[in-house]
N, C-alpha and C positions, 0 to 999 in steps of 0.2 A: 553519618555511625550509627551502626547498629550499636544497641544498648548489650549489656552485658544479660548470657542470658540466662535467667533464675530457674537453675534445677531444683528441683523437691529434696534434696541431700543439701543442697545452701541456702537454702528455705527454714532452715529448724537452727535454734541454734539449743542446741545438745545438752548444752551446762543448765540453762534456763530453766529446759524443760525437764529435766530431773532434781532441780531445785524446789519449782513448784511444784509434781507432782512424785516424790522419792519414791523409791523401790528398794527390797531385799530389805538389810535390816533399818536401813533409813526409814521405811515405811514403817515398818513395827514400832520404831521411836517416833515419828511426828504421829501417829493414831495416838497412842498414849500420852500423846500433849493437853494439855487442858483447855476441856470446854469453849475456854476466850481462848484462847493460842489458837485454834481448830476456826473458831468462828471469823477471825481478824483477818488470818489469810482467806476464805473464802469471800472476804467484803472487799478484799484488796483484787483476788479476780475475780470479782462481780462485775467492778466496774468498767474492768476491760468490754466482759461482754456485752455490757449497757451500751459502751464510745459505740463498739462495730454495730449494734445493734441497729441504733438511730441513723446508721451510714445504709440501713438495706430499707429498701424501697417496703418489703415486707414488712417489717415492723413499722416503717412508718405509717402506713395503711391501718394496721393491726392497733397499734397505739393511738394514733389520730382519731380514726374511727371511735376510741373508746374516751376520747378526752383527754388522753394523757400527752404531756407538751414535756420536752427538754426540761431538765431540772425537778422534774417532780417525782424522780424515782431516785430514792436517799440513799437507799442498801438493799438489801436482803427483808429487814422489815416490811417494804412497799410491795414484795409479792405478790398478796392476796389481793392487794388491789389492781394487779393488771390483767388483762386478759389471758385466757389459755387457750392454746390453737393445738389441734389436731390434723391428723391424717386428711381428713376433709378441708383441710382449709390450705395444705401443702400443695391437694390434687388440683385443687381451682385456684391457686397461684400458677401453676401448671398450665392449665388450662386458660388463664388468662394470656399467661406468657409464654407458650412452648418454645422448645422443648423442655426445657431448664427450671423453669419460675423467673419468679423472682428475689424468692428465697437465699440468694447467695450471697448476694450483697459484692457482687463483682461492680458496680456502678463506684463503689468507694474505695478502689484502688486508682487512684490518679497514674501510678506508671503501668497501667496494662495490668491482664487478668495474672494472678499467681498460677504455679501449678495446684491443678483441680483433680483430686482422685472423684470418680464418677463409681453408684455401683446402684441397685435397686433393691427395694427389700423383695421377702418372696412372694408378697401375692398373696397371705393364706386368710386375709378380710377382707381378697378384693382387689382391682386392679394396682400394678405393686406400683411403686412408690419412687420416684427421684433419690437416691442420697449423695450427696456431696460431701467431700471435706478437701479441707486444706491441707498441705504438704503437715504442718503442726500440728492441726485437731487430729488428723489419722495415725502420729507416730503417740501423741497423749493418747487415744483411743489403742492403739498397740500395746502400749504400755502399761496401762491399767487391767488387763486384762492378764499380760504378761507376767504381772508382778503379785496378782492374786492367784495363776497357778502357782509359781515358787512361794506362797504364804500356804497355801493350801500340800507343802509338797514334792511340788516339782522338782527336779533334779539334774545337775548338765548330764549329767549320765543315761539319762531314762532317753526311750524310744517311744513318740506319740503318736498314734495311730490316729486320726482324725474322720470322723462319717459326716463333718459336716459339708452341705453341698456349695458348689461354685458357682460358674455361668456367670451371669449379673448380679448372684445375689451376693452381696456383701458378708455373709456368715464365715462361709470357709474361708474368703480372703484375708480377712484380719485375723482370722484365729491364727491361720499360718504367719503371717507376717509378725503377731504376737509371742509366737511360741520361737522361731526364728531370730528375731531383731534382741527379744530379751530375757530366753531363758536358755538359752546354748544345748538344749535338747535336741534331736533328730525327729524330724515332723515324718511321717508319712501321711500325704496328701489322700487318701483312698476315695475322700467324698462318699455322697451318697451309694442307695446297691444299685441305680443307673449306669454312674462312671464308671462304677466296680462293682460287679456282681458279688452276692454276700455269700458265696463260698469260696472265688478267688481272697474276700478279704482276710477272712479267717484265715487260708494257708500263705497271706502276706503276714499278718500278725506272728504267724509260728513261727513262718525262713527267716525274719527279720529282726525276730526278741522281741515287739513292743512290750512294753509294762505299762504301760498310762492310756485311755483310752476317753477321747472328748469328741463331744457330741449329744446328742437329744437321747434321750432313757428308752423311746420308744425301742429306735433302730439298735441300740445295744445291745438291750433284751435279746432282741431277734438275733443278732448276733451268738449269742450264748446257744441257743436251738438250733443255727444251723451247725456251728461248730459239731455238736453232738450226732446230729443227723449223718455228718460225713466222718466221724469216728473220730474228728479231734476233740479232748477232754478240756475243755476250758482250763481246766485247774491244772493238772499235770502236763500236757502240751504249750499251756499260752500263760506267759508268768508276768500277769496282769495285777498290778497290785494298787492301781490308782484308777479310778474314774472321777474326771470332772466334766459335767455337763449341767444338762437344765432337767430338772428330777421333779421339777411343781411337787406336786404331795405327795408322789407316789412315795411307795413302802422304796424303802432303800433297801432292807434289810434283805428283799428279795433280790431283787437289783444284786446285792452285793452277793449271797451265797450262789447265784448262778455265775460267779466269777471268782467262785473258791475264795470267799470274805474277804475280797477287797475293802478297801474304803471309797468311800461315795460321798464327792461335794457336789453341792448345789452352787448357781450362778444365773443372775438375773442379766438381762439388759436387752434395748432394743436396736434394731438397725440402726434409726436415726443418731442414739444416745450412746452406744457400744455398753463397756461392762457398768452396772449400774451400780451391783451389790453382790456378795457372793459370801459362803462360809467360809470359816477359817477353820484351824486344827483344832477348834473345840467342838466344833459342827452343832453351834446353839445359836440358829437365826441366820441372817446374812448379812455382814456389815456394809453398810454404805459406805463408797470411796468417797468421803464426805469433803477432800480435799478437791476433787474433781466432780462431784456432780451435790447437788443439793437440792434433797428430794421431800416432798410434800405429800401427804396424803388425802385425797378430797372428797368428799360425800359424793356420792356417786350421780344423785339427784339435786341436790343445792349445787356441788363445787364448792363448796365452804371446808375447811382443813375441820379434819376430827381429831377426837383427842385421839391418845397412843394407845394401843387395843383392838381402836375400833375397825373394823374393814372402809376400804374406801380404795378407789380411783389413782392410780402413781402418778405423779405430775411432777415432770425433771427442769430441771435447769443445769444443761452441762456447763460447769465455771469455766471448763479449757477451751469453750468452742469461742475465741475472739476473733477466727479469721472467716472463713467460709461458713455460710450457713449456721450462726449464732441460733443456741436455743434456750429460750427461757420462757417457761413454763407448760413444755409440751406436754399434754395427756396423752397418757399411753395406750388409756381405756383398759389395762392390766389392774387388777384388783391385788392388794397386801394388806396387811396391818403391823405398825412398831410394834415391836417388844420391848414389854417392861422389863424391869431390872438392869442389873451391872454383868457386863462381863468379866469371865475368870481370868480371861488373859490380860485386865485391867486395861484394854482397849475403848477408847472414849468415841467413838465414830456409829453414829445409832444405826440398829439393828433391826430387819425387818424380817418377816416371817417367809416372804420368796411367792412368789407365783402362785395366788390363789383362782384364778380365774380370769376372763374378759369379761368385763361390764358391756361390752356390745355386743357379745355372745351369748349374755344371761337370758334365760329366757322365763317366761312367769308362766307356771302352770297352775291351774284354779288358787292364785293367789299367793303364790311360791316359788320365790327368786331359786333358781337350779344354774348353778355354771355348770355345763355338759364336763369342762376338762377336770372336774372334782370328782366326775365317778369313779374313776381309777383308782385313786386310793381306798375309797369305799368297799368296790370289789376284791381286793387284795384280801378281807377280812374270810371270804369262801375259799378252802383250799384248793379246791376246781380251779381257780379263773386262770386261765394261761395267758395274761396280759394284755390283749389285744380287745377292744370296743370302740363302738360308736354308739349314740344318742340319736332319737327319733323324735322330734315332736310333730303329729297330729291331729288334725281336728276334725268330728266327725259331722254328718248329717247333720245333727242336734246343735250342733256350734261349743260343742264338749272336749276341751284343750288332753289330750293325751298325750303322756311323756313314757318311750321305751326304750330300753336300755338293751342294746344286743351287745352280747360279749362270746367271747372265745373258750372254750373251756378246756379242759381236760378229762377224758374217762365219760360216763353216762350222761344223758342228756336228756333226762327223764325229768317225770312230773313234778317228783319230791326235788329234784336238783334244781329246778325252777323257781321252787316254793322257797327254797334256802335266798333266793338271790330277791325274791320277795320283800320274804320278811324282814331282811336286811334294808332293804331303798326303804320298806313303809318305816323301819325306824329312824332312819337316819335321816330321811330330806320330810316325811310328814306325810307324805301321798301313796297312793295305791301306784304302782308303776306298772308297765307290761315290762314282760324280760322276753328275750330269744335269744337262746343258747344256739351256739356255732361250735365248727370243728376246731382247730386250733388253722389258722389262714385263711380261713373262709371269708373273713371281714378286710382282707389286703385292698380290692378292689376300689371299697367302700372307704378305707381310711386312708390309702395311698401311703401306705408309709416305708414302699420301697423307693417313690418318686419325688418325697416332700419331707423337706427337716421336719416340717409340724405337719404330724398327720392331721384329718380333719374329725371328731370328734362330735359335729351335730348337724345333721339333715334336717334341716325346720321344714314341713312339708306343706303348713299350715295355711300358707298364704299363696299359693298357686291358684 
């Protein structure tokens, strides 16, 4: 006789899920607990993750090769002694055990494989990577983002316009699930400019009364420009009151003003981990979701933890992933630093500055480390900057490296205007950079803003 059919919905203990990761007012109350109480909660969840990891061939190999044995991991204080892993290790696992790799841990389930959700990353930094979630970890991921939206001010009566992409990519799907499952807001799944043309998107926002936009800042800025071009006033005709997305170090003020002075909130996460941190109503740094994520900031070169206030790679341990694909010390290669000082909200979760660039996309030009993604907020200081840019790294015949910033601007592209940008970059970066100015829209073919969730910001031609 066949066993009970194990569905997604009966695989989750919903009461325990919300106890481990509270939402709404319960979340705020938990976040105000003492650091000792928060740490005790983390330790309980971490022990579950370690148990699952030891049943996973990927960790048996990763930890075994480092001489780690069961019993060596005493708690979170042991983390710095454990090896990190990153996307390259996951891709190697997939190559060794195609098509899904051996990091899922299906072998550890004696009653057969449980329900599993499969997506991929966007492939921004290379070949798309397989992402796997169990029902419990998927809903925990959804809950974390849904509660962050609510913490930022999302209401049940809001209409949310999403410009996240879909297809195999995780982002658009789990953002949709987060809003629908955990906020009660109405969700408009518009997607990228390829899925729904930009002109049609602003019409949909007007016709269905969108009040919130979620997505990447670059495309949200573009939609404001498209609205104006179509004779739709972003302020009078579109009643947007809030934007929540991946703003990085971009100038929130210009994004806010383009939509009539709306509140803009930043949040950070990657496909593997889901939401790691996000701004609260105080907009004073991004709060790490410490009941679900344990975040280390480690030196880019030595991999050792750095002091608060120093830049380093974000290394994440997902305390909620104790089923499919445990994540313990995943190096995102995204750079941040921990904010010092206390939260004005009385919240005792760690705060970070947000996304400052990618260490694996950093370029060294004449001894200076440059993060291409960081150019945007610098360029915002010149009034003519139209919001889009891309960087080029080139090497001349004499072996000298050059860094060129290509920017779209409004108005004249004269030598005087070029000089303003060169002077600014010299002051901010410390080296002379080339500057190429273009009219608005001219760089779309290079940045691929219309077709990618994360625009291309660097073309490195030095090694071709």
